[in-house]
C-alpha positions in Angstrom: 0.0 0.0 0.0 1.2 3.5 -0.9 0.3 5.0 2.5 2.5 2.5 4.3 5.5 3.5 2.1 5.3 7.2 2.9 6.5 8.1 6.4 4.1 10.2 8.5 5.2 13.8 9.0 5.4 15.0 12.5 4.9 18.7 11.6 1.9 20.1 9.6 2.3 22.4 6.7 3.5 25.9 7.9 1.4 28.6 6.2 2.9 31.9 5.3 0.8 33.6 8.0 2.8 31.8 10.7 5.6 34.4 10.5 3.0 37.2 10.6 1.8 36.2 14.1 3.7 37.3 17.1 5.4 34.3 18.9 3.5 35.0 22.1 0.2 34.8 20.3 1.3 31.5 18.7 2.3 30.2 22.2 -1.2 31.1 23.6 -2.9 29.6 20.6 -0.9 26.3 21.0 -1.9 26.1 24.7 -5.5 26.7 23.8 -5.4 24.0 21.2 -3.8 21.5 23.6 -6.3 22.3 26.4 -9.4 22.2 24.2 -8.4 18.8 22.8 -8.9 17.5 26.4 -12.6 18.4 26.3 -14.7 15.2 26.3 -16.2 14.0 23.0 -19.5 13.6 24.8 -20.2 17.1 26.2 -22.7 15.7 28.6 -19.7 14.4 30.6 -19.0 18.1 31.5 -22.3 18.2 33.4 -23.3 21.7 32.4 -26.8 21.5 33.9 -30.1 22.6 32.6 -31.3 25.9 31.0 -34.5 27.8 31.9 -36.6 25.3 29.8 -35.1 22.4 31.8 -33.1 21.2 28.7 -29.5 20.1 29.0 -27.0 22.9 28.4 -24.8 22.1 25.5 -21.3 23.5 25.1 -21.4 26.5 22.8 -19.0 28.9 21.3 -20.4 31.5 23.8 -19.6 29.3 26.8 -16.3 28.1 25.5 -15.0 31.6 24.5 -15.8 33.0 27.9 -14.1 30.1 29.7 -11.0 30.3 27.5 -10.9 34.1 28.0 -10.8 33.7 31.7 -8.2 30.9 31.7 -5.8 32.6 29.3 -6.5 36.2 30.3 -7.9 37.2 26.9 -10.8 39.3 25.7 -13.8 37.6 24.1 -16.1 39.1 21.5 -19.7 38.4 20.7 -21.2 39.1 17.3 -21.9 37.4 14.0 -20.0 35.1 11.8 -20.6 35.8 8.1 -23.5 38.2 8.9 -25.7 35.2 9.8 -24.6 33.1 12.7 -24.5 34.4 16.3 -21.0 33.7 17.4 -18.3 34.3 20.0 -14.5 34.2 19.8 -11.5 35.4 21.7 -8.8 37.9 20.8 -5.1 37.2 21.1 -2.8 39.8 22.8 -1.8 41.2 19.4 -5.5 41.4 18.2 -5.9 38.3 16.1 -9.0 36.1 16.3 -8.8 32.8 18.0 -12.0 31.0 17.1 -12.3 28.3 19.7 -15.5 26.8 18.3 -15.6 27.6 14.6 -18.9 27.7 12.8 -19.6 24.8 10.4 -16.0 23.6 10.7 -14.5 20.2 11.6 -11.6 20.9 13.8 -10.5 23.9 15.7 -9.6 26.1 17.4 -8.3 28.2 14.5 -6.3 31.4 14.6 -7.3 34.1 12.1 -5.1 37.1 11.2 -7.2 40.1 11.7 -5.7 43.0 9.8 -6.6 45.3 7.0 -5.4 42.8 4.3 -7.6 39.9 5.3 -11.2 39.2 4.5 -11.9 38.2 8.1 -13.0 41.7 9.1 -16.1 40.9 7.0 -16.6 37.4 8.4 -16.2 38.2 12.1 -18.5 41.1 13.0 -18.3 42.1 16.7 -21.3 43.7 18.2 -22.4 44.7 21.7 -23.5 41.6 23.5 -26.8 43.1 24.7 -27.8 44.1 21.2 -27.8 40.5 20.0 -28.4 38.4 23.1 -30.2 40.6 25.6 -29.6 39.1 29.1 -29.2 35.5 28.0 -25.6 35.4 29.1 -26.3 36.7 32.5 -28.7 33.9 33.4 -27.5 31.6 36.3 -27.5 28.5 34.1 -25.2 30.2 31.6 -22.7 31.6 34.1 -22.6 28.3 35.9 -21.8 26.5 32.6 -19.0 28.9 32.0 -17.7 28.3 35.5 -17.8 24.5 35.0 -15.9 24.7 31.7 -13.4 27.1 33.1 -12.6 24.7 36.0 -12.3 21.8 33.5 -9.9 23.8 31.4 -7.8 25.0 34.3 -7.5 21.4 35.6 -6.3 20.3 32.1 -3.8 22.9 31.2 
């Protein structure tokens, strides 16, 4: 078989953008990737509780972004992805996007360069939280879920 004849690479392709990202941002991103890989495949194992409708709370980009921002001392943003999907992400110390739970994507987190020369200023539209979500993120079930995920992440750094 051909796949057996080709040795596996230990390092993935290095995109040109790698050198455009500050080493500290890359270091934080690497830590976030390693930590989020430890999240259970079955999110019910996190025990995030129930929402106001007595339905199980599922892990969302909103919960994960807030927990990651606490653990790694980063800012999070709420807004829209691609003008359609409500979304949350975190911002690296040098102002790049770290999308910890990318929309319609297998894999993640991903780091996105956020400067004038990239199309991502159009894809990631930050907006004031209250204008989109009202008080949803202040409800006890939501803040408790963020606390649970934060504790899990801190334990698994």
